[in-house]
All heavy atoms as TSV, in Angstrom:
chain	resi	resn	atom	element	x	y	z
A	1	MET	N	N	110.347	117.178	74.181
A	1	MET	CA	C	109.553	116.052	73.732
A	1	MET	C	C	110.377	115.257	72.728
A	1	MET	O	O	111.074	115.819	71.905
A	1	MET	CB	C	108.249	116.551	73.112
A	1	MET	CG	C	107.414	115.459	72.561
A	1	MET	SD	S	105.815	115.922	71.848
A	1	MET	CE	C	105.789	117.645	71.780
A	2	ASN	N	N	110.271	113.954	72.778
A	2	ASN	CA	C	110.974	113.075	71.864
A	2	ASN	C	C	110.325	113.160	70.489
A	2	ASN	O	O	109.141	112.911	70.321
A	2	ASN	CB	C	110.910	111.644	72.417
A	2	ASN	CG	C	111.775	110.691	71.634
A	2	ASN	OD1	O	111.976	110.856	70.437
A	2	ASN	ND2	N	112.280	109.688	72.310
A	3	ASN	N	N	111.116	113.508	69.478
A	3	ASN	CA	C	110.573	113.683	68.126
A	3	ASN	C	C	110.143	112.372	67.487
A	3	ASN	O	O	109.501	112.380	66.453
A	3	ASN	CB	C	111.599	114.382	67.236
A	3	ASN	CG	C	111.814	115.822	67.648
A	3	ASN	OD1	O	110.912	116.443	68.187
A	3	ASN	ND2	N	112.984	116.346	67.387
A	4	ASN	N	N	110.487	111.239	68.082
A	4	ASN	CA	C	110.109	109.953	67.527
A	4	ASN	C	C	108.691	109.545	67.910
A	4	ASN	O	O	108.194	108.549	67.415
A	4	ASN	CB	C	111.083	108.861	67.991
A	4	ASN	CG	C	112.489	109.102	67.481
A	4	ASN	OD1	O	112.682	109.639	66.398
A	4	ASN	ND2	N	113.466	108.712	68.266
A	5	LEU	N	N	108.058	110.297	68.772
A	5	LEU	CA	C	106.705	109.965	69.215
A	5	LEU	C	C	105.674	110.728	68.389
A	5	LEU	O	O	105.837	111.918	68.120
A	5	LEU	CB	C	106.523	110.319	70.690
A	5	LEU	CG	C	107.391	109.567	71.695
A	5	LEU	CD1	C	107.167	110.123	73.094
A	5	LEU	CD2	C	107.098	108.084	71.653
A	6	THR	N	N	104.595	110.041	68.038
A	6	THR	CA	C	103.505	110.712	67.340
A	6	THR	C	C	102.678	111.497	68.355
A	6	THR	O	O	102.804	111.307	69.568
A	6	THR	CB	C	102.591	109.697	66.625
A	6	THR	OG1	O	101.925	108.907	67.620
A	6	THR	CG2	C	103.391	108.808	65.687
A	7	GLU	N	N	101.819	112.352	67.850
A	7	GLU	CA	C	100.940	113.133	68.736
A	7	GLU	C	C	100.057	112.212	69.577
A	7	GLU	O	O	99.842	112.453	70.765
A	7	GLU	CB	C	100.055	114.068	67.902
A	7	GLU	CG	C	100.377	115.526	68.094
A	7	GLU	CD	C	99.418	116.385	67.307
A	7	GLU	OE1	O	98.282	116.597	67.795
A	7	GLU	OE2	O	99.810	116.851	66.229
A	8	LEU	N	N	99.552	111.167	68.965
A	8	LEU	CA	C	98.694	110.214	69.677
A	8	LEU	C	C	99.480	109.506	70.775
A	8	LEU	O	O	98.981	109.338	71.893
A	8	LEU	CB	C	98.112	109.190	68.707
A	8	LEU	CG	C	97.204	108.125	69.311
A	8	LEU	CD1	C	96.007	108.765	70.021
A	8	LEU	CD2	C	96.734	107.159	68.239
A	9	GLU	N	N	100.718	109.131	70.490
A	9	GLU	CA	C	101.546	108.477	71.498
A	9	GLU	C	C	101.836	109.417	72.665
A	9	GLU	O	O	101.813	109.001	73.825
A	9	GLU	CB	C	102.850	107.980	70.881
A	9	GLU	CG	C	102.669	106.816	69.936
A	9	GLU	CD	C	103.895	106.488	69.127
A	9	GLU	OE1	O	104.678	107.398	68.789
A	9	GLU	OE2	O	104.073	105.301	68.814
A	10	VAL	N	N	102.070	110.675	72.370
A	10	VAL	CA	C	102.317	111.668	73.419
A	10	VAL	C	C	101.067	111.830	74.283
A	10	VAL	O	O	101.151	111.846	75.515
A	10	VAL	CB	C	102.753	113.020	72.823
A	10	VAL	CG1	C	102.765	114.112	73.883
A	10	VAL	CG2	C	104.130	112.893	72.173
A	11	GLU	N	N	99.907	111.920	73.646
A	11	GLU	CA	C	98.650	112.024	74.399
A	11	GLU	C	C	98.444	110.807	75.292
A	11	GLU	O	O	98.052	110.938	76.454
A	11	GLU	CB	C	97.466	112.144	73.436
A	11	GLU	CG	C	97.235	113.515	72.885
A	11	GLU	CD	C	96.003	113.549	71.993
A	11	GLU	OE1	O	94.968	112.953	72.376
A	11	GLU	OE2	O	96.085	114.163	70.923
A	12	ASN	N	N	98.686	109.632	74.745
A	12	ASN	CA	C	98.514	108.403	75.519
A	12	ASN	C	C	99.491	108.344	76.682
A	12	ASN	O	O	99.119	107.948	77.790
A	12	ASN	CB	C	98.672	107.178	74.624
A	12	ASN	CG	C	97.493	106.974	73.698
A	12	ASN	OD1	O	96.391	107.421	73.974
A	12	ASN	ND2	N	97.729	106.307	72.585
A	13	LEU	N	N	100.736	108.736	76.453
A	13	LEU	CA	C	101.726	108.758	77.529
A	13	LEU	C	C	101.313	109.714	78.635
A	13	LEU	O	O	101.427	109.387	79.818
A	13	LEU	CB	C	103.095	109.175	76.987
A	13	LEU	CG	C	104.040	108.067	76.583
A	13	LEU	CD1	C	105.297	108.641	75.956
A	13	LEU	CD2	C	104.383	107.179	77.749
A	14	ARG	N	N	100.839	110.880	78.269
A	14	ARG	CA	C	100.385	111.854	79.277
A	14	ARG	C	C	99.257	111.281	80.109
A	14	ARG	O	O	99.209	111.460	81.327
A	14	ARG	CB	C	99.961	113.159	78.610
A	14	ARG	CG	C	101.114	113.984	78.144
A	14	ARG	CD	C	100.670	115.322	77.615
A	14	ARG	NE	N	101.828	116.108	77.237
A	14	ARG	CZ	C	101.875	116.933	76.215
A	14	ARG	NH1	N	100.811	117.101	75.453
A	14	ARG	NH2	N	102.975	117.614	75.946
A	15	SER	N	N	98.345	110.586	79.459
A	15	SER	CA	C	97.227	109.979	80.173
A	15	SER	C	C	97.716	108.891	81.130
A	15	SER	O	O	97.285	108.822	82.292
A	15	SER	CB	C	96.240	109.386	79.168
A	15	SER	OG	O	95.205	108.711	79.824
A	16	ILE	N	N	98.616	108.051	80.661
A	16	ILE	CA	C	99.152	106.970	81.487
A	16	ILE	C	C	99.940	107.531	82.663
A	16	ILE	O	O	99.811	107.066	83.796
A	16	ILE	CB	C	100.021	106.021	80.637
A	16	ILE	CG1	C	99.143	105.274	79.638
A	16	ILE	CG2	C	100.790	105.049	81.514
A	16	ILE	CD1	C	99.922	104.546	78.556
A	17	ILE	N	N	100.736	108.564	82.408
A	17	ILE	CA	C	101.523	109.203	83.471
A	17	ILE	C	C	100.594	109.793	84.524
A	17	ILE	O	O	100.801	109.620	85.725
A	17	ILE	CB	C	102.475	110.272	82.891
A	17	ILE	CG1	C	103.579	109.586	82.084
A	17	ILE	CG2	C	103.060	111.144	83.987
A	17	ILE	CD1	C	104.386	110.537	81.211
A	18	GLY	N	N	99.557	110.469	84.073
A	18	GLY	CA	C	98.583	111.042	85.002
A	18	GLY	C	C	97.887	109.969	85.826
A	18	GLY	O	O	97.658	110.145	87.026
A	19	SER	N	N	97.578	108.856	85.182
A	19	SER	CA	C	96.930	107.747	85.896
A	19	SER	C	C	97.844	107.171	86.968
A	19	SER	O	O	97.399	106.869	88.075
A	19	SER	CB	C	96.528	106.644	84.919
A	19	SER	OG	O	95.538	107.113	84.034
A	20	HIS	N	N	99.130	107.020	86.642
A	20	HIS	CA	C	100.072	106.508	87.639
A	20	HIS	C	C	100.165	107.457	88.841
A	20	HIS	O	O	100.224	107.017	89.983
A	20	HIS	CB	C	101.454	106.305	87.016
A	20	HIS	CG	C	101.614	104.982	86.338
A	20	HIS	ND1	N	101.175	104.764	85.054
A	20	HIS	CD2	C	102.143	103.817	86.764
A	20	HIS	CE1	C	101.437	103.513	84.717
A	20	HIS	NE2	N	102.020	102.909	85.740
A	21	GLY	N	N	100.183	108.752	88.565
A	21	GLY	CA	C	100.226	109.728	89.649
A	21	GLY	C	C	98.993	109.661	90.527
A	21	GLY	O	O	99.090	109.700	91.760
A	22	MET	N	N	97.831	109.535	89.894
A	22	MET	CA	C	96.581	109.455	90.647
A	22	MET	C	C	96.546	108.177	91.489
A	22	MET	O	O	96.170	108.204	92.667
A	22	MET	CB	C	95.385	109.481	89.700
A	22	MET	CG	C	94.054	109.405	90.391
A	22	MET	SD	S	92.648	109.400	89.251
A	22	MET	CE	C	92.958	107.910	88.322
A	23	ILE	N	N	96.965	107.075	90.904
A	23	ILE	CA	C	96.988	105.801	91.634
A	23	ILE	C	C	97.937	105.890	92.819
A	23	ILE	O	O	97.615	105.440	93.927
A	23	ILE	CB	C	97.387	104.648	90.683
A	23	ILE	CG1	C	96.252	104.375	89.702
A	23	ILE	CG2	C	97.754	103.396	91.466
A	23	ILE	CD1	C	96.638	103.491	88.534
A	24	ALA	N	N	99.113	106.475	92.607
A	24	ALA	CA	C	100.090	106.614	93.697
A	24	ALA	C	C	99.497	107.444	94.834
A	24	ALA	O	O	99.636	107.084	96.008
A	24	ALA	CB	C	101.376	107.257	93.173
A	25	ASN	N	N	98.829	108.530	94.510
A	25	ASN	CA	C	98.212	109.379	95.539
A	25	ASN	C	C	97.134	108.626	96.312
A	25	ASN	O	O	97.044	108.736	97.539
A	25	ASN	CB	C	97.620	110.638	94.914
A	25	ASN	CG	C	98.682	111.596	94.436
A	25	ASN	OD1	O	99.826	111.551	94.874
A	25	ASN	ND2	N	98.320	112.462	93.500
A	26	LYS	N	N	96.308	107.863	95.597
A	26	LYS	CA	C	95.251	107.108	96.265
A	26	LYS	C	C	95.844	106.036	97.173
A	26	LYS	O	O	95.380	105.838	98.298
A	26	LYS	CB	C	94.316	106.473	95.235
A	26	LYS	CG	C	93.386	107.471	94.592
A	26	LYS	CD	C	92.392	106.789	93.688
A	26	LYS	CE	C	91.425	107.829	93.133
A	26	LYS	NZ	N	90.284	107.216	92.490
A	27	LEU	N	N	96.866	105.327	96.682
A	27	LEU	CA	C	97.488	104.295	97.501
A	27	LEU	C	C	98.126	104.895	98.747
A	27	LEU	O	O	98.047	104.314	99.832
A	27	LEU	CB	C	98.522	103.515	96.680
A	27	LEU	CG	C	97.938	102.575	95.622
A	27	LEU	CD1	C	99.033	102.088	94.683
A	27	LEU	CD2	C	97.225	101.406	96.271
A	28	ASP	N	N	98.760	106.052	98.605
A	28	ASP	CA	C	99.338	106.740	99.765
A	28	ASP	C	C	98.250	107.083	100.782
A	28	ASP	O	O	98.429	106.911	101.989
A	28	ASP	CB	C	100.072	108.013	99.340
A	28	ASP	CG	C	101.360	107.742	98.581
A	28	ASP	OD1	O	101.858	106.587	98.616
A	28	ASP	OD2	O	101.877	108.685	97.945
A	29	SER	N	N	97.125	107.567	100.286
A	29	SER	CA	C	96.012	107.922	101.166
A	29	SER	C	C	95.455	106.689	101.872
A	29	SER	O	O	95.190	106.719	103.080
A	29	SER	CB	C	94.911	108.607	100.351
A	29	SER	OG	O	93.795	108.880	101.149
A	30	TYR	N	N	95.279	105.611	101.125
A	30	TYR	CA	C	94.788	104.374	101.726
A	30	TYR	C	C	95.757	103.880	102.792
A	30	TYR	O	O	95.335	103.427	103.855
A	30	TYR	CB	C	94.592	103.289	100.677
A	30	TYR	CG	C	93.556	103.589	99.613
A	30	TYR	CD1	C	93.634	102.999	98.366
A	30	TYR	CD2	C	92.493	104.464	99.843
A	30	TYR	CE1	C	92.698	103.251	97.379
A	30	TYR	CE2	C	91.556	104.730	98.866
A	30	TYR	CZ	C	91.653	104.117	97.635
A	30	TYR	OH	O	90.727	104.375	96.670
A	31	ALA	N	N	97.052	103.956	102.508
A	31	ALA	CA	C	98.063	103.491	103.461
A	31	ALA	C	C	98.017	104.323	104.743
A	31	ALA	O	O	98.161	103.780	105.846
A	31	ALA	CB	C	99.449	103.550	102.834
A	32	GLN	N	N	97.818	105.625	104.612
A	32	GLN	CA	C	97.762	106.498	105.793
A	32	GLN	C	C	96.590	106.140	106.700
A	32	GLN	O	O	96.676	106.284	107.917
A	32	GLN	CB	C	97.661	107.960	105.366
A	32	GLN	CG	C	98.943	108.519	104.814
A	32	GLN	CD	C	98.763	109.962	104.319
A	32	GLN	OE1	O	97.677	110.523	104.407
A	32	GLN	NE2	N	99.839	110.538	103.809
A	33	ASN	N	N	95.502	105.692	106.099
A	33	ASN	CA	C	94.300	105.382	106.864
A	33	ASN	C	C	94.208	103.918	107.277
A	33	ASN	O	O	93.259	103.536	107.955
A	33	ASN	CB	C	93.055	105.762	106.055
A	33	ASN	CG	C	92.960	107.249	105.844
A	33	ASN	OD1	O	93.093	108.015	106.779
A	33	ASN	ND2	N	92.769	107.667	104.597
A	34	CYS	N	N	95.176	103.132	106.878
A	34	CYS	CA	C	95.143	101.701	107.142
A	34	CYS	C	C	95.717	101.389	108.520
A	34	CYS	O	O	96.739	101.941	108.921
A	34	CYS	CB	C	95.948	100.984	106.057
A	34	CYS	SG	S	95.833	99.212	106.162
A	35	THR	N	N	95.059	100.479	109.226
A	35	THR	CA	C	95.542	100.096	110.554
A	35	THR	C	C	96.260	98.750	110.544
A	35	THR	O	O	97.002	98.446	111.460
A	35	THR	CB	C	94.373	100.031	111.554
A	35	THR	OG1	O	93.392	99.123	111.056
A	35	THR	CG2	C	93.763	101.409	111.760
A	36	ASP	N	N	96.061	97.950	109.504
A	36	ASP	CA	C	96.729	96.654	109.400
A	36	ASP	C	C	98.153	96.877	108.869
A	36	ASP	O	O	98.326	97.378	107.762
A	36	ASP	CB	C	95.955	95.754	108.443
A	36	ASP	CG	C	96.589	94.391	108.303
A	36	ASP	OD1	O	97.619	94.289	107.597
A	36	ASP	OD2	O	96.061	93.428	108.886
A	37	PRO	N	N	99.169	96.529	109.677
A	37	PRO	CA	C	100.561	96.808	109.277
A	37	PRO	C	C	100.971	96.140	107.968
A	37	PRO	O	O	101.681	96.746	107.164
A	37	PRO	CB	C	101.394	96.268	110.434
A	37	PRO	CG	C	100.460	96.030	111.551
A	37	PRO	CD	C	99.090	95.897	110.985
A	38	GLN	N	N	100.526	94.926	107.733
A	38	GLN	CA	C	100.905	94.222	106.515
A	38	GLN	C	C	100.269	94.870	105.282
A	38	GLN	O	O	100.933	95.090	104.268
A	38	GLN	CB	C	100.491	92.756	106.615
A	38	GLN	CG	C	101.035	91.896	105.499
A	38	GLN	CD	C	100.703	90.420	105.699
A	38	GLN	OE1	O	99.936	90.062	106.590
A	38	GLN	NE2	N	101.286	89.569	104.882
A	39	LEU	N	N	99.007	95.200	105.387
A	39	LEU	CA	C	98.310	95.863	104.285
A	39	LEU	C	C	98.886	97.259	104.054
A	39	LEU	O	O	99.081	97.677	102.912
A	39	LEU	CB	C	96.808	95.928	104.568
A	39	LEU	CG	C	95.942	96.578	103.498
A	39	LEU	CD1	C	96.114	95.885	102.158
A	39	LEU	CD2	C	94.482	96.546	103.931
A	40	LYS	N	N	99.165	97.966	105.134
A	40	LYS	CA	C	99.744	99.316	105.034
A	40	LYS	C	C	101.071	99.271	104.272
A	40	LYS	O	O	101.321	100.082	103.383
A	40	LYS	CB	C	99.950	99.899	106.429
A	40	LYS	CG	C	100.490	101.305	106.427
A	40	LYS	CD	C	100.582	101.838	107.852
A	40	LYS	CE	C	100.841	103.304	107.834
A	40	LYS	NZ	N	99.860	104.085	108.533
A	41	SER	N	N	101.906	98.301	104.612
A	41	SER	CA	C	103.197	98.143	103.946
A	41	SER	C	C	103.020	97.851	102.459
A	41	SER	O	O	103.730	98.402	101.603
A	41	SER	CB	C	103.980	97.025	104.623
A	41	SER	OG	O	105.191	96.792	103.958
A	42	MET	N	N	102.069	96.989	102.138
A	42	MET	CA	C	101.799	96.652	100.744
A	42	MET	C	C	101.324	97.876	99.960
A	42	MET	O	O	101.787	98.136	98.843
A	42	MET	CB	C	100.749	95.549	100.661
A	42	MET	CG	C	100.475	95.076	99.259
A	42	MET	SD	S	99.141	93.870	99.187
A	42	MET	CE	C	97.732	94.930	99.415
A	43	LEU	N	N	100.424	98.661	100.552
A	43	LEU	CA	C	99.915	99.861	99.896
A	43	LEU	C	C	101.028	100.884	99.682
A	43	LEU	O	O	101.101	101.526	98.622
A	43	LEU	CB	C	98.782	100.476	100.719
A	43	LEU	CG	C	97.499	99.656	100.791
A	43	LEU	CD1	C	96.572	100.217	101.868
A	43	LEU	CD2	C	96.803	99.622	99.440
A	44	GLN	N	N	101.906	101.042	100.667
A	44	GLN	CA	C	103.019	101.982	100.535
A	44	GLN	C	C	103.962	101.555	99.412
A	44	GLN	O	O	104.396	102.374	98.610
A	44	GLN	CB	C	103.781	102.094	101.853
A	44	GLN	CG	C	103.022	102.836	102.920
A	44	GLN	CD	C	103.680	102.754	104.280
A	44	GLN	OE1	O	104.357	101.781	104.613
A	44	GLN	NE2	N	103.466	103.781	105.089
A	45	LYS	N	N	104.266	100.257	99.342
A	45	LYS	CA	C	105.160	99.759	98.304
A	45	LYS	C	C	104.540	99.944	96.933
A	45	LYS	O	O	105.195	100.366	95.981
A	45	LYS	CB	C	105.501	98.290	98.523
A	45	LYS	CG	C	106.515	97.794	97.490
A	45	LYS	CD	C	106.699	96.312	97.547
A	45	LYS	CE	C	107.664	95.814	96.491
A	45	LYS	NZ	N	107.481	96.360	95.158
A	46	ASP	N	N	103.262	99.634	96.808
A	46	ASP	CA	C	102.583	99.797	95.523
A	46	ASP	C	C	102.536	101.266	95.109
A	46	ASP	O	O	102.670	101.589	93.919
A	46	ASP	CB	C	101.176	99.209	95.578
A	46	ASP	CG	C	101.172	97.686	95.625
A	46	ASP	OD1	O	102.238	97.078	95.379
A	46	ASP	OD2	O	100.104	97.111	95.905
A	47	GLY	N	N	102.364	102.166	96.069
A	47	GLY	CA	C	102.399	103.595	95.775
A	47	GLY	C	C	103.768	104.027	95.274
A	47	GLY	O	O	103.877	104.794	94.310
A	48	GLN	N	N	104.814	103.521	95.906
A	48	GLN	CA	C	106.177	103.824	95.464
A	48	GLN	C	C	106.428	103.278	94.058
A	48	GLN	O	O	107.039	103.952	93.227
A	48	GLN	CB	C	107.205	103.233	96.430
A	48	GLN	CG	C	107.258	103.916	97.772
A	48	GLN	CD	C	108.127	103.159	98.774
A	48	GLN	OE1	O	108.516	102.028	98.553
A	48	GLN	NE2	N	108.416	103.807	99.895
A	49	ASP	N	N	105.951	102.071	93.795
A	49	ASP	CA	C	106.107	101.476	92.466
A	49	ASP	C	C	105.397	102.313	91.400
A	49	ASP	O	O	105.924	102.511	90.297
A	49	ASP	CB	C	105.571	100.046	92.446
A	49	ASP	CG	C	106.431	99.069	93.234
A	49	ASP	OD1	O	107.584	99.422	93.588
A	49	ASP	OD2	O	105.942	97.957	93.510
A	50	ALA	N	N	104.214	102.811	91.723
A	50	ALA	CA	C	103.470	103.646	90.775
A	50	ALA	C	C	104.229	104.944	90.504
A	50	ALA	O	O	104.295	105.409	89.362
A	50	ALA	CB	C	102.067	103.943	91.301
A	51	ARG	N	N	104.828	105.532	91.538
A	51	ARG	CA	C	105.610	106.760	91.343
A	51	ARG	C	C	106.861	106.499	90.505
A	51	ARG	O	O	107.241	107.324	89.675
A	51	ARG	CB	C	106.005	107.359	92.683
A	51	ARG	CG	C	104.838	107.940	93.424
A	51	ARG	CD	C	105.226	109.081	94.330
A	51	ARG	NE	N	104.107	109.421	95.201
A	51	ARG	CZ	C	103.009	110.055	94.814
A	51	ARG	NH1	N	102.872	110.426	93.584
A	51	ARG	NH2	N	102.038	110.322	95.673
A	52	GLN	N	N	107.495	105.355	90.722
A	52	GLN	CA	C	108.675	105.018	89.923
A	52	GLN	C	C	108.296	104.822	88.460
A	52	GLN	O	O	109.015	105.272	87.565
A	52	GLN	CB	C	109.354	103.763	90.477
A	52	GLN	CG	C	110.089	104.000	91.776
A	52	GLN	CD	C	110.641	102.711	92.376
A	52	GLN	OE1	O	110.324	101.615	91.934
A	52	GLN	NE2	N	111.455	102.858	93.413
A	53	ALA	N	N	107.177	104.165	88.212
A	53	ALA	CA	C	106.707	103.976	86.831
A	53	ALA	C	C	106.400	105.329	86.193
A	53	ALA	O	O	106.729	105.564	85.023
A	53	ALA	CB	C	105.477	103.081	86.812
A	54	GLU	N	N	105.795	106.215	86.967
A	54	GLU	CA	C	105.481	107.557	86.482
A	54	GLU	C	C	106.769	108.283	86.068
A	54	GLU	O	O	106.835	108.887	84.993
A	54	GLU	CB	C	104.758	108.333	87.581
A	54	GLU	CG	C	104.411	109.757	87.239
A	54	GLU	CD	C	103.800	110.496	88.422
A	54	GLU	OE1	O	104.104	110.166	89.589
A	54	GLU	OE2	O	103.015	111.415	88.161
A	55	GLN	N	N	107.795	108.191	86.894
A	55	GLN	CA	C	109.069	108.856	86.594
A	55	GLN	C	C	109.746	108.254	85.365
A	55	GLN	O	O	110.295	108.988	84.534
A	55	GLN	CB	C	110.019	108.764	87.802
A	55	GLN	CG	C	109.573	109.602	88.975
A	55	GLN	CD	C	109.400	111.072	88.612
A	55	GLN	OE1	O	110.275	111.681	88.013
A	55	GLN	NE2	N	108.242	111.630	88.952
A	56	LYS	N	N	109.675	106.944	85.228
A	56	LYS	CA	C	110.255	106.296	84.028
A	56	LYS	C	C	109.555	106.750	82.762
A	56	LYS	O	O	110.188	107.009	81.744
A	56	LYS	CB	C	110.179	104.778	84.162
A	56	LYS	CG	C	111.192	104.204	85.120
A	56	LYS	CD	C	111.086	102.682	85.178
A	56	LYS	CE	C	112.018	102.124	86.225
A	56	LYS	NZ	N	111.897	100.667	86.341
A	57	LEU	N	N	108.230	106.834	82.832
A	57	LEU	CA	C	107.469	107.273	81.669
A	57	LEU	C	C	107.758	108.734	81.319
A	57	LEU	O	O	107.779	109.097	80.149
A	57	LEU	CB	C	105.972	107.064	81.902
A	57	LEU	CG	C	105.517	105.611	81.921
A	57	LEU	CD1	C	104.081	105.507	82.422
A	57	LEU	CD2	C	105.634	104.987	80.539
A	58	LEU	N	N	107.994	109.541	82.334
A	58	LEU	CA	C	108.347	110.942	82.084
A	58	LEU	C	C	109.647	111.055	81.293
A	58	LEU	O	O	109.884	112.047	80.604
A	58	LEU	CB	C	108.443	111.725	83.401
A	58	LEU	CG	C	107.121	112.106	84.035
A	58	LEU	CD1	C	107.332	112.631	85.439
A	58	LEU	CD2	C	106.399	113.134	83.176
A	59	GLY	N	N	110.490	110.026	81.361
A	59	GLY	CA	C	111.739	110.010	80.620
A	59	GLY	C	C	111.545	110.070	79.106
A	59	GLY	O	O	112.436	110.497	78.384
A	60	PHE	N	N	110.380	109.666	78.627
A	60	PHE	CA	C	110.105	109.751	77.186
A	60	PHE	C	C	109.999	111.198	76.717
A	60	PHE	O	O	110.117	111.487	75.537
A	60	PHE	CB	C	108.828	109.001	76.842
A	60	PHE	CG	C	108.976	107.514	76.834
A	60	PHE	CD1	C	108.538	106.763	77.899
A	60	PHE	CD2	C	109.571	106.871	75.762
A	60	PHE	CE1	C	108.684	105.390	77.898
A	60	PHE	CE2	C	109.731	105.501	75.748
A	60	PHE	CZ	C	109.280	104.756	76.833
A	61	PHE	N	N	109.768	112.110	77.647
A	61	PHE	CA	C	109.655	113.522	77.289
A	61	PHE	C	C	110.991	114.253	77.440
A	61	PHE	O	O	111.093	115.420	77.127
A	61	PHE	CB	C	108.601	114.223	78.161
A	61	PHE	CG	C	107.209	113.726	77.888
A	61	PHE	CD1	C	106.538	112.950	78.819
A	61	PHE	CD2	C	106.581	114.007	76.687
A	61	PHE	CE1	C	105.266	112.488	78.574
A	61	PHE	CE2	C	105.307	113.543	76.428
A	61	PHE	CZ	C	104.645	112.781	77.389
A	62	GLY	N	N	112.001	113.565	77.986
A	62	GLY	CA	C	113.298	114.175	78.234
A	62	GLY	C	C	114.107	114.248	77.015
A	62	GLY	O	O	114.690	115.007	76.431
């Protein structure tokens, strides 16, 4: 854990990271069930973006 972060900041980061993971999972699920190719592509990209944001935020704990 980065010693420059307060306990509240760490809690908030964990919450935000968890939210990004949940959003990515939901978008992946929506994309799997989507029949419109354009919408499916958009949902997949947004899911990937959410996972990338999640990974960047995890860097604060490295």
